C-alpha positions as CSV (number, residue, x, y, z in Angstrom):
1,X,86.9,98.7,39.5
2,X,90.5,99.9,38.3
3,X,92.6,102.9,37.9
4,X,95.4,104.4,36.2
5,X,97.5,107.7,37.1
6,X,100.1,109.8,35.2
7,X,101.0,113.5,36.1
8,X,98.5,114.6,33.9
9,X,95.6,112.3,34.4
10,X,93.9,110.2,36.6
11,X,91.2,107.5,35.0
12,X,88.8,105.7,36.9
13,X,87.0,102.7,35.7
14,X,83.8,102.0,36.9
15,X,81.3,98.9,37.0
16,X,78.7,100.5,34.6
17,X,80.8,100.6,32.0
18,X,81.9,104.1,32.3
19,X,85.6,106.1,32.6
20,X,85.4,109.0,34.9
21,X,89.0,111.2,34.2
22,X,90.5,113.5,36.8
23,X,92.8,116.0,37.3
24,X,95.0,114.2,39.7
25,X,96.5,117.6,41.6
26,X,93.0,119.2,41.7
27,X,91.0,116.4,41.9
28,X,88.8,118.2,39.2
29,X,86.5,116.1,37.0
30,X,87.7,116.0,33.4
31,X,85.3,113.9,31.2
32,X,83.1,110.7,31.3
33,X,83.5,108.5,28.6
34,X,80.8,106.1,28.1
35,X,80.6,102.9,25.5
36,X,77.7,104.7,23.3
37,X,80.4,107.8,22.5
38,X,82.3,106.4,19.6
39,X,82.3,107.0,15.7
40,X,80.6,104.0,13.7
41,X,82.6,102.0,11.5
42,X,79.9,100.2,10.6
43,X,77.6,97.1,11.6
44,X,80.4,95.1,12.6
45,X,81.0,97.8,15.5
46,X,80.8,96.4,19.0
47,X,77.4,98.1,20.5
48,X,77.2,99.4,24.1
49,X,76.5,96.8,26.6
50,X,77.6,98.7,30.1
51,X,80.1,96.1,30.7
52,X,82.2,96.8,33.8
53,X,85.8,98.3,33.0
54,X,88.7,95.8,34.2
55,X,91.5,97.6,33.3
56,X,93.2,101.0,31.9
57,X,96.1,102.6,30.3
58,X,97.0,106.3,29.6
59,X,98.8,107.5,26.8
60,X,99.6,111.3,26.3
61,X,95.9,112.2,25.1
62,X,94.3,109.0,24.9
63,X,92.8,106.5,27.6
64,X,93.0,102.6,26.5
65,X,90.5,100.5,28.3
66,X,89.4,96.9,28.7
67,X,86.1,95.1,29.8
68,X,84.5,92.0,31.0
69,X,83.0,91.7,27.5
70,X,86.3,91.2,25.8
71,X,86.5,94.4,23.9
72,X,89.6,96.7,24.2
73,X,88.8,100.7,23.5
74,X,90.8,103.6,22.8
75,X,89.6,107.0,23.9
76,X,90.3,110.8,22.9
77,X,91.1,112.4,26.5
78,X,89.8,115.8,25.0
79,X,86.2,114.7,23.2
80,X,85.5,112.0,25.2
81,X,84.9,109.6,22.0
82,X,86.1,106.4,21.3
83,X,88.2,106.5,17.9
84,X,89.5,102.8,17.7
85,X,88.5,99.4,19.1
86,X,90.2,95.6,19.4
87,X,88.3,92.7,19.5
88,X,89.7,89.3,19.7
89,X,89.7,88.1,23.3
90,X,87.0,85.4,23.9
91,X,87.1,86.1,27.6
92,X,86.6,88.9,30.2
93,X,89.9,91.1,29.8
94,X,91.2,91.9,32.9
95,X,94.7,93.4,32.3
96,X,95.9,95.9,30.0
97,X,99.3,97.9,29.0
98,X,99.3,100.0,26.0
99,X,102.2,102.3,27.7
100,X,104.4,101.7,25.2
101,X,102.0,102.4,22.1
102,X,102.0,101.1,19.5
103,X,102.4,97.8,21.3
104,X,99.8,97.2,23.4
105,X,99.6,93.6,25.5
106,X,96.5,92.8,27.2
107,X,95.5,89.0,28.8
108,X,92.1,88.1,29.4
109,X,90.0,85.1,31.5
110,X,88.8,81.9,30.4
111,X,87.7,80.5,28.1
112,X,90.5,82.6,26.6
113,X,93.0,82.8,29.0
114,X,95.7,84.1,26.9
115,X,98.2,86.9,26.8
116,X,98.2,88.9,23.3
117,X,100.3,91.6,22.0
118,X,99.1,94.1,19.4
119,X,100.8,96.5,17.0
120,X,97.9,99.0,16.8
121,X,99.0,100.8,14.0
122,X,99.0,97.6,12.0
123,X,95.4,96.8,12.9
124,X,92.0,97.0,10.6
125,X,88.6,97.8,12.8
126,X,86.8,95.7,10.6
127,X,88.2,92.2,11.3
128,X,88.2,91.0,14.9
129,X,91.4,89.3,15.7
130,X,94.5,91.8,15.1
131,X,96.8,89.8,17.8
132,X,100.5,90.1,16.9
133,X,101.4,87.5,19.1
134,X,99.5,85.4,21.2
135,X,101.9,84.3,24.2
136,X,101.3,80.7,25.9
137,X,103.1,79.9,29.1
138,X,101.0,80.2,32.2
139,X,99.2,77.0,32.7
140,X,96.4,78.3,34.5
141,X,95.7,81.8,33.3
142,X,97.8,85.1,33.3
143,X,96.5,87.7,36.0
144,X,98.8,90.4,35.7
145,X,100.9,92.0,33.1
146,X,103.5,95.0,32.7
147,X,105.4,96.4,30.0
148,X,108.9,97.8,30.2
149,X,109.6,101.5,29.7
150,X,110.4,101.3,25.6
151,X,108.4,97.9,24.9
152,X,111.2,95.6,25.1
153,X,110.2,93.3,27.4
154,X,106.8,91.8,29.2
155,X,106.3,91.0,32.7
156,X,103.4,88.6,33.3
157,X,102.6,87.3,36.4
158,X,100.1,83.7,37.1
159,X,97.7,81.7,39.0
160,X,100.4,79.1,38.2
161,X,102.5,81.2,40.7
162,X,105.2,82.0,38.2
163,X,106.5,85.5,37.2
164,X,107.3,85.4,33.3
165,X,109.3,87.8,31.1
166,X,109.0,88.0,27.5
167,X,110.2,89.5,24.2
168,X,107.2,91.2,23.0
169,X,107.9,91.7,19.7
170,X,109.2,88.4,19.1
171,X,106.2,86.4,21.3
172,X,109.2,84.0,22.7
173,X,109.7,83.7,26.5
174,X,113.0,84.9,28.3
175,X,112.9,83.7,32.1
176,X,110.8,82.6,34.5
177,X,110.7,83.4,38.1
178,X,108.7,81.5,41.2
179,X,106.1,82.9,44.1
180,X,104.5,80.1,46.6
181,X,101.1,81.3,45.6
182,X,99.2,83.5,42.8
183,X,100.9,86.1,41.6
184,X,98.8,89.4,41.9
185,X,100.7,92.3,40.6
186,X,104.0,93.1,38.8
187,X,105.7,96.1,37.4
188,X,109.3,96.9,35.6
189,X,111.3,99.9,35.8
190,X,113.7,98.9,33.2
191,X,115.2,95.8,31.0
192,X,117.3,95.1,34.3
193,X,115.0,94.4,37.5
194,X,111.0,93.5,38.1
195,X,108.8,93.5,41.0
196,X,106.1,91.0,41.8
197,X,103.7,90.9,44.6
198,X,101.7,87.4,45.3
199,X,98.8,86.1,47.3
200,X,101.8,84.3,49.8
201,X,102.1,88.2,51.1
202,X,105.6,88.8,49.7
203,X,106.9,90.9,47.4
204,X,110.1,90.2,45.3
205,X,112.5,92.2,42.9
206,X,114.2,90.3,40.2
207,X,117.4,90.6,38.4
208,X,116.8,90.2,34.6
209,X,120.2,89.9,33.8
210,X,121.2,87.4,36.5
211,X,118.1,85.7,36.6
212,X,117.6,85.6,39.8
213,X,116.0,87.1,43.1
214,X,117.5,90.4,44.0
215,X,115.7,90.8,47.4
216,X,112.4,89.7,49.3
217,X,110.3,92.5,50.7
218,X,108.4,91.1,54.0
219,X,106.0,93.3,55.9
220,X,102.7,93.1,54.6
221,X,100.6,90.5,55.9
222,X,97.4,89.7,53.8
223,X,97.8,89.5,50.0
224,X,99.4,92.3,47.9
225,X,97.2,94.3,45.8
226,X,99.6,96.8,44.0
227,X,103.5,96.9,43.5
228,X,105.4,99.8,41.8
229,X,109.0,100.0,40.9
230,X,110.6,103.2,39.9
231,X,113.2,104.3,38.1
232,X,115.2,105.9,40.9
233,X,114.8,102.3,42.7
234,X,111.9,103.2,44.8
235,X,109.5,100.3,45.7
236,X,105.7,100.8,46.8
237,X,103.4,97.9,47.7
238,X,99.7,98.0,49.0
239,X,98.1,95.2,50.7
240,X,94.7,93.6,51.6
241,X,96.1,94.5,55.1
242,X,95.0,98.3,54.5
243,X,98.5,99.4,54.4
244,X,100.8,100.8,51.8
245,X,104.6,100.9,52.4
246,X,107.0,102.7,50.3
247,X,110.6,101.1,50.2
248,X,114.0,101.9,48.8
249,X,116.0,99.2,47.2
250,X,119.1,101.2,46.2
251,X,122.1,99.5,47.3
252,X,120.0,96.7,49.0
253,X,119.0,99.3,51.5
254,X,115.5,98.7,52.5
255,X,113.3,101.0,54.7
256,X,109.6,101.6,55.5
257,X,107.8,104.7,56.0
258,X,105.9,104.9,59.0
259,X,102.3,102.9,58.7
260,X,100.9,106.0,60.3
261,X,101.7,108.2,57.2
262,X,100.3,106.2,54.8
263,X,98.2,103.7,56.6
264,X,95.5,102.4,57.7
265,X,93.0,103.4,55.2
266,X,89.8,103.5,56.8
267,X,86.1,103.9,55.9
268,X,84.5,105.2,59.4
269,X,86.5,103.3,62.2
270,X,87.1,100.4,60.3
271,X,90.0,99.7,58.7
272,X,89.6,98.4,54.9
273,X,92.1,96.6,52.6
274,X,93.6,98.2,49.7
275,X,92.1,96.7,46.5
276,X,94.0,98.7,44.0
277,X,97.2,101.3,43.6
278,X,98.3,103.4,40.9
279,X,101.9,105.5,41.1
280,X,103.1,108.3,38.9
281,X,106.3,110.2,39.6
282,X,105.4,110.9,43.3
283,X,101.7,110.6,43.3
284,X,100.2,107.8,44.4
285,X,96.2,106.9,44.1
286,X,95.4,104.5,46.5
287,X,91.6,102.6,46.2
288,X,90.1,100.7,49.2
289,X,87.5,98.0,49.3
290,X,83.9,99.2,49.4
291,X,80.9,100.2,47.8
292,X,82.3,104.0,47.4
293,X,85.8,103.6,47.5
294,X,88.1,106.3,48.9
295,X,90.7,107.5,46.9
296,X,93.7,109.7,48.2
297,X,96.6,111.1,46.9
298,X,99.8,110.9,48.3
299,X,103.5,112.7,48.4
300,X,104.9,108.6,48.0
301,X,108.6,110.3,47.9
302,X,108.1,111.9,51.2
303,X,105.2,109.9,52.7
304,X,103.3,112.9,53.5
305,X,100.1,113.4,51.8
306,X,98.0,116.1,50.1
307,X,94.3,116.5,50.7
308,X,91.9,113.7,49.4
309,X,90.1,113.8,46.2
310,X,87.1,111.3,46.4
311,X,85.7,110.5,43.1
312,X,82.0,111.0,42.8
313,X,79.9,108.1,41.9
314,X,79.0,107.6,38.3
315,X,75.6,108.3,37.9
316,X,76.7,111.9,40.3
317,X,78.9,112.8,37.5
318,X,75.7,112.3,34.9
319,X,73.4,114.1,37.0
320,X,75.5,117.0,37.3
321,X,76.4,117.1,34.0
322,X,72.7,116.9,32.7
323,X,72.1,119.7,35.4
324,X,75.0,122.0,34.0
325,X,73.9,121.3,30.4
326,X,70.2,123.0,31.4
């Protein structure tokens, strides 16, 4: 259902409420997180509901997850246990970014439809709502969010076709930019440039200092599923048209690796839409539509790809663990 990537871990969320942790270089399965593996904080601690995982964020040795039950959990990557949880959203949480810990940002569906900023170090697990700020601005709900490195800025996208930039600690809006249709994904590499993708098939890069569009990247012919803007200026985009493209934004020079190097993602002979992507350093993991999506790891800097690592189905992982335990 979702995934997150660092140089150390690849985390995959499932529709049955579990999280699978892999080594992205070897494809080795490290641990599985399940909702029942948490310390007992008391009767108010949320019980296991096997709610589908909707968003993931990786820290050094922790994994943060959000689910359709509105609960955000923080897991210990070593033991696989849930150590903390955040409650407060009234609807399913679909976007989460904890990369600037202890600051964390999240967004939920209706009836909540709010963006919330949390300070994890200040919360009390005995209280349900510990949001530091509630950011209101998107008229029809937020669809995606991303914090800049260091946590000075928070970028959000919405169904109102806007990209909004916030001061997360102050809780106020700094800038707003516009697409023609729903904004599906956002990325930020620093406090200067922000990238966004939309259902209108376009990818745009925005200059936060000049508060205007820096460039538009036209090449996909269906909705954009993922966008990642690196500190070096490399832009990686994926689309429902089944392609993944790598662009250079340095000096406004734009190029695309040949589609044959990264595309098409296929299931048999049928071209499948790219549902989600995750990028870290020179590794790109892309996931296609389908009941059993295929995960591939690419050297995004050179457009060469390493041997694909297929993530096992959650039930298969549990069966393997039970077998090894015997």
